[in-house]
N, C-alpha and C positions, 0 to 999 in steps of 0.2 A: 224590048222596051222596058220590061220589069227590071232586067239586069242594069240598065242605064240609070234608072231611078234609084235602085239600091246603092249603086256605086256613088252617085251624086250625094246621097244622104250620108254615106259613110265618109266620103272625102271632105264634105263641106260643113256638116252639122254635128253628127254624132258618130265619131269614128269607131266607137266601141259597140255600136248597135248591131246586133246579130238578127238577121231576118230568119223567120221560120216559115218555110213554105208548106202549105197544105195542098198536096196533090191528090188527096183521096176524098174530098168533100163531094157529096152526091147532090146533083141538081134534082130537085123535086118539082115536078109540074103542078100547077094549081089544078085541083081536081073538081072545081066547080066554076061557074062564071064569075068574073070579077065583080059584077054588080050584085052578087050574092055573098061575097067574101068579106071577112073581117080583117082589117089591117092594123099594124102597129108600127111605131117608129122606134128604131134602135140607132142611137147616135153615139159617136165616139168624140163628141165635141166638149165633153166636160160640163154639160149643162146640168144645173141642179135648181131646185126650188129654194128660194130664200127661206132660211130656217132649218134646212137640211145641212148636214156638214158638207163643206166644199171638198172637192177632190184635192188630194195632197200629192206632191211629187215625190215625197220621201227621199230627198237627196239624190234624185236622178233614177230612182228605182221604179217610179211610176206608181199608179194606184189601180189595183185590179178590181176594186169594188164597183158597184153600180148604184144609181139612184132611180127610184120609181117616180114617175111624173104622171099625175092623173090627167085624164082627158079634158077636164074642165078648168085647168090651170089658166091663169091670165098671164100673158107674156111679160107684164111688168113684175111678175113674181119670179121670173127666171133670171139666173146669173150664170156666168161661165167661170170655171176654175180649171184652167189648162194652160200650162206655160210653154207648150210646144207648137203653137201656131198663132198667127196674127188674127186677132179677134175683131179687127176694124169692121168688116162687113157684117159679121155676126152680131156685133153690138148695134149696128144700124137696123138690122132686120133679123130677128131670131129664127125666121123661117130658113135662113141659110144653113143653120146647124140643127134645127129642130122644127121641121115643116108641119107642125100640127094644124095651123090654120088652113094650109093647103089640103091636108088630108080631110079635115072637116068639110071643106068646100066640096071635095070630090064625093064625099058621102052624101051631102045635101043634094047634089045634082044627080045622084044615082049612078055615078061612074063606078063607085065601089059600094058594097053593101053597108058596112058600118066600120067604126073604129073601136079599138080596144079601150077598156076603161083605164088601163095603166100602160104607159110607155116607158122605155128604159134608156138610160144614159150611162155611158162609160167615159173614162178619161181618154182612152185611146193610146196613150203612151205607156206601154207596159213591156219594158225590155226583158223582163223575166216572166214569160207567159204562163208558167205552171199553175199558179193559183187561179188565174183567169180561166184557163182551159179546164182545170180539174174541179173547180168549185163554183165560181160566180157564173160562168156561162151555162153550166148545167142547171143552176138554180133558176136563171132566167128562162131557159128552155122549158123547164117544168111549169113555170108560171104562164108562159105562152100557151102551153097545152091546156092548162086549167081555164084560161080565158077563151079557149077555142079559136085562136088566131089562125088565119089561113095564109097570110103573107106578111112580110116585114119590109118596110122601107129602111134600108141600111144607109146611114148618113155618115160617111167618114169625114174626119176633120184633120 
């Protein structure tokens, strides 16, 4: 299935895009009950808070940077800067690419313990992944550890 998706993308949309497969990622089980765990959102939807610099495509090279989004942000403060997917549904409901309201609801009802103070957004289109892998992903991982996050909701776009 993955090969079919890769082939379709390369044939129809971005012929020069080179996929990088990660076959060595380790799955880590949650080491405490979900209702005692802290969650964070990590999206690749290009979501940012108005006033922050929007993501830039850099002439097709993508943007390996990230934006921090505080837990108390209002959805009317959020925008999207990403040229590589259709924003129609995300513009109608930000929960499509940044489900913070849903995560808050899960915390309020006791399904999860709490939510992180800061959540993270990436552009998602980064055809040259070196800076993302070597710099920004490591920065965010360190910040997640400092916030004592137990799990992440990964929202691809």
